[in-house]
C-alpha positions in Angstrom: -0.3 0.0 0.1 2.7 2.4 1.1 5.0 1.9 -2.4 1.6 2.5 -4.3 1.1 5.6 -2.5 4.3 6.7 -3.1 4.1 5.8 -6.9 1.3 7.7 -7.3 2.7 10.9 -5.8 5.0 11.0 -8.4 2.9 11.0 -11.1 1.3 13.3 -9.1 4.0 15.8 -8.7 5.3 15.1 -12.3 1.7 16.3 -13.8 1.1 19.3 -11.1 4.2 20.5 -12.4 3.8 20.4 -16.2 0.6 21.9 -16.0 2.1 25.0 -13.8 4.8 25.0 -16.6 2.6 25.5 -19.3 -0.2 27.6 -17.4 -2.9 24.7 -18.3 -5.9 24.0 -16.9 -7.8 20.4 -17.3 -10.5 20.9 -19.4 -13.7 19.2 -17.9 -15.3 19.2 -21.3 -13.3 16.7 -23.1 -13.0 14.5 -20.0 -9.4 14.7 -19.1 -8.1 13.1 -16.0 -4.5 12.2 -16.5 -3.0 8.5 -14.7 -1.2 9.6 -11.7 -0.4 6.2 -10.7 2.8 4.1 -11.6 1.3 0.8 -10.9 -1.5 1.1 -12.8 1.0 2.1 -15.6 3.1 -0.8 -15.6 -0.2 -2.7 -15.8 -1.7 -1.2 -18.9 1.8 -2.0 -20.4 2.2 -5.6 -19.6 -1.4 -5.7 -21.1 -0.5 -4.2 -24.3 2.3 -7.0 -24.8 4.6 -4.7 -26.7 7.5 -5.9 -29.0 9.9 -3.6 -30.7 8.1 -4.6 -34.0 4.7 -3.3 -32.9 2.9 -0.2 -34.0 0.7 1.5 -31.6 -2.2 4.0 -32.2 -2.9 5.8 -29.1 -6.3 8.0 -28.2 -6.1 11.2 -26.2 -2.2 11.2 -24.9 -3.0 13.9 -22.6 0.1 14.8 -20.9 2.2 11.7 -22.3 2.3 9.7 -19.0 1.7 6.9 -21.2 3.3 7.7 -24.4 6.5 7.9 -23.1 6.5 4.6 -22.1 5.1 3.2 -25.8 7.1 5.2 -27.4 10.6 3.9 -26.2 8.8 0.0 -26.9 7.6 0.4 -30.2 8.7 0.4 -34.0 6.1 3.3 -34.1 3.4 5.2 -32.3 0.5 7.4 -33.3 -1.2 9.5 -31.0 -4.0 11.3 -31.7 -5.0 14.4 -29.4 -8.3 16.9 -29.8 -6.4 19.7 -26.9 -4.3 22.1 -29.0 -2.1 22.9 -25.9 -1.4 19.4 -24.9 -0.3 18.4 -28.7 2.2 21.7 -27.9 3.4 19.8 -24.8 3.6 16.7 -26.5 5.8 17.9 -29.8 7.9 19.6 -27.5 7.8 16.6 -24.6 8.9 14.0 -27.7 10.7 15.9 -30.3 13.6 13.6 -29.5 11.7 10.3 -31.0 11.7 9.4 -34.7 9.3 7.4 -34.1 6.0 9.0 -33.4 3.4 11.2 -34.8 1.3 13.6 -32.6 -1.9 13.9 -34.9 -3.8 17.2 -33.4 -8.0 16.3 -34.5 -11.1 14.9 -33.5 -10.3 11.0 -33.2 -14.2 10.2 -34.5 -13.5 12.0 -37.4 -10.3 10.6 -38.6 -10.5 7.3 -41.2 -8.8 4.3 -40.0 -7.1 3.8 -43.0 -5.8 7.6 -42.6 -4.4 7.2 -39.8 -2.3 3.9 -40.6 -1.0 5.7 -43.6 1.9 7.1 -41.0 3.0 3.7 -40.4 4.1 3.7 -44.2 3.1 0.3 -45.2 0.0 -2.2 -44.6 0.9 -3.1 -41.1 -0.8 -4.8 -37.9 -1.5 -2.5 -35.2 -2.6 -2.4 -31.8 -4.6 0.2 -29.7 -3.3 1.7 -26.5 -5.6 4.4 -25.0 -6.9 6.2 -21.7 -10.1 7.1 -23.2 -12.1 10.0 -22.2 -15.6 8.6 -20.7 -17.6 10.5 -23.5 -16.0 9.0 -26.3 -15.1 5.5 -25.0 -18.1 3.8 -26.7 -17.9 5.6 -29.8 -14.6 4.8 -30.1 -14.3 1.4 -29.7 -17.0 1.0 -32.4 -15.1 3.2 -34.5 -12.0 0.3 -34.6 -13.9 -2.5 -34.5 -15.8 -1.2 -37.8 -12.6 -0.4 -39.7 -11.9 -2.0 -42.5 -8.3 -2.7 -41.1 -9.0 -3.9 -37.4 -6.3 -4.0 -34.4 -4.6 -7.0 -33.0 -5.5 -6.1 -29.6 -7.1 -3.1 -27.5 -6.2 -2.3 -24.5 -7.8 1.2 -22.9 -8.9 2.5 -19.7 -12.9 2.9 -19.8 -15.3 3.7 -17.2 -15.7 0.1 -14.9 -19.8 -0.2 -15.7 -18.7 0.1 -19.4 -16.0 -2.4 -19.3 -18.4 -4.9 -17.6 -21.4 -3.6 -19.9 -18.6 -5.2 -22.6 -17.3 -8.4 -21.5 -21.5 -9.2 -20.1 -22.8 -12.1 -22.0 -26.2 -13.4 -22.4 -28.6 -12.3 -19.4 -26.7 -8.8 -19.5 -25.9 -8.4 -22.9 -26.2 -5.2 -25.3 -25.5 -4.0 -28.4 -22.0 -2.8 -27.3 -21.3 -6.4 -26.3 -22.6 -8.0 -29.0 -20.5 -6.0 -31.3 -17.2 -6.7 -29.3 -17.8 -10.3 -28.8 -18.6 -10.7 -32.5 -15.0 -9.4 -33.7 -13.0 -10.2 -30.4 -12.6 -11.4 -26.8 -13.3 -8.6 -24.2 -11.5 -9.1 -20.5 -11.2 -6.9 -18.1 -7.4 -7.0 -16.3 -7.7 -4.5 -13.8 -10.0 -2.2 -12.1 -8.8 1.6 -11.6 -10.0 3.4 -8.5 -10.4 7.0 -8.9 -8.0 7.9 -7.3 -5.5 6.8 -9.7 -6.0 10.3 -11.8 -5.6 13.7 -11.4 -8.3 15.2 -11.6 -10.2 12.9 -9.5 -13.1 11.6 -11.6 -16.6 10.7 -9.8 -16.2 7.4 -10.9 -13.6 3.9 -11.0 -12.2 2.6 -14.1 -11.0 -0.7 -15.6 -8.8 -1.8 -17.9 -10.1 -3.6 -20.8 -8.2 -5.8 -22.9 -9.8 -6.7 -26.5 -8.0 -9.5 -28.6 -9.6 -8.9 -31.8 -9.9 -12.7 -34.1 -8.4 -12.8 -37.5 -12.1 -13.1 -38.9 -15.5 -12.2 -37.4 -17.0 -15.4 -34.9 -19.6 -15.4 -38.1 -19.6 -15.2 -41.6 -22.3 -12.4 -42.2 -23.0 -9.2 -43.7 -22.0 -7.1 -41.0 -24.0 -4.4 -42.0 -27.5 -5.4 -42.1 -26.6 -8.3 -39.3 -26.1 -5.1 -37.4 -29.2 -3.4 -38.7 -31.1 -6.5 -37.1 -29.2 -6.3 -33.5 -29.9 -2.6 -33.5 -33.7 -3.2 -34.0 -33.4 -6.0 -31.4 -32.3 -3.9 -29.0 -34.0 -1.4 -29.6 -36.5 -1.3 -26.7 -34.5 -3.5 -24.6 -36.6 -3.5 -21.7 -40.2 -4.8 -24.1 -40.0 -8.6 -24.8 -37.9 -9.6 -28.1 -41.1 -9.9 -29.7 -42.0 -6.5 -29.2 -38.3 -4.8 -29.8 -37.3 -6.7 -32.8 -41.1 -5.7 -34.6 -40.5 -2.3 -34.0 -37.2 -2.4 -34.7 -37.6 -4.2 -37.9 -40.5 -2.5 -38.6 -42.8 -5.5 -39.4 -45.9 -7.1 -38.1 -46.4 -9.1 -34.5 -47.1 -12.2 -36.6 -44.1 -11.8 -38.5 -42.2 -11.5 -35.2 -43.5 -14.2 -33.9 -42.7 -16.6 -36.9 -39.3 -15.4 -37.4 -38.7 -16.3 -33.3 -40.2 -19.4 -33.5 -38.3 -20.6 -36.3 -35.4 -19.2 -34.7 -36.7 -21.7 -31.2 -36.5 -18.1 -29.1 -39.3 -17.6 -26.9 -40.7 -14.4 -27.8 -41.2 -13.6 -24.2 -37.7 -13.1 -23.5 -36.2 -9.4 -23.5 -33.3 -8.6 -25.4 -30.8 -8.8 -23.0 -30.9 -12.6 -22.5 -30.2 -13.0 -26.6 -26.9 -15.1 -27.4 -25.0 -14.0 -30.4 -26.0 -17.2 -32.5 -29.3 -16.6 -31.9 -28.8 -13.5 -33.2 -27.2 -14.5 -36.1 -29.9 -17.1 -37.2 -32.5 -14.4 -36.6 -30.3 -12.2 -39.3 -30.6 -15.5 -41.4 -33.8 -16.5 -41.4 -34.6 -12.7 -42.2 -32.4 -11.9 -44.9 -32.5 -15.3 -46.4 -35.4 -17.4 -45.2 -32.5 -20.3 -44.0 
């Protein structure tokens, strides 16, 4: 316990010195909470399974606490930061490295393929990020839906979001279905709020997502996830109601569809399994 406190104070002091030196204030609207716990930093690095040939995309590097560790260990690093002032800090701090690009932009508006051009050749890559809470879900989805997906993602997100992602039938959601379709998620560790400065109101978790070489099922991904969104359009209703509403078909048609898929129409969407949704998709689009 004592050792962890010393580690925390060390990074906290460094963070405050950087903020004072550059006359910076944290921006609540951008969800800025900087990591100040070296034990958590080490856990992130270990979970990322780094090697010298790795190419990394980091989202929201902030003051560069994680970035400085990554850039010494990998082939190339692309860091995307929205805050102009922090971009200036990062560029000054990392100017001695020739294997890093700092991009000032809104990550959600960037094509992943455009980012990958900085690696200069079609390559595999990993994602490491302390994601601002407000973009965590769309950021994860952005990578999962990309043409060229990462091999591995290690992200810090709100504890409840991480737990929702790893949830299986009984507590599933559109997000968990999407992640499980493309990869295997696992919570590596929980991160108490005091591990950040300023201290957020909620705890976080380190989430590792190991992407499959190919999605679990051979489907048309666009129309499949249209059906998934339809199924979860009213998650508190019985699946017959949410599916009918989402697909804009009659209850009778929906009941026939569910019966053919051997799914009890009384069930809630959160109890559906991924393979059951695939079966529904096959029946709805191909009558198989």
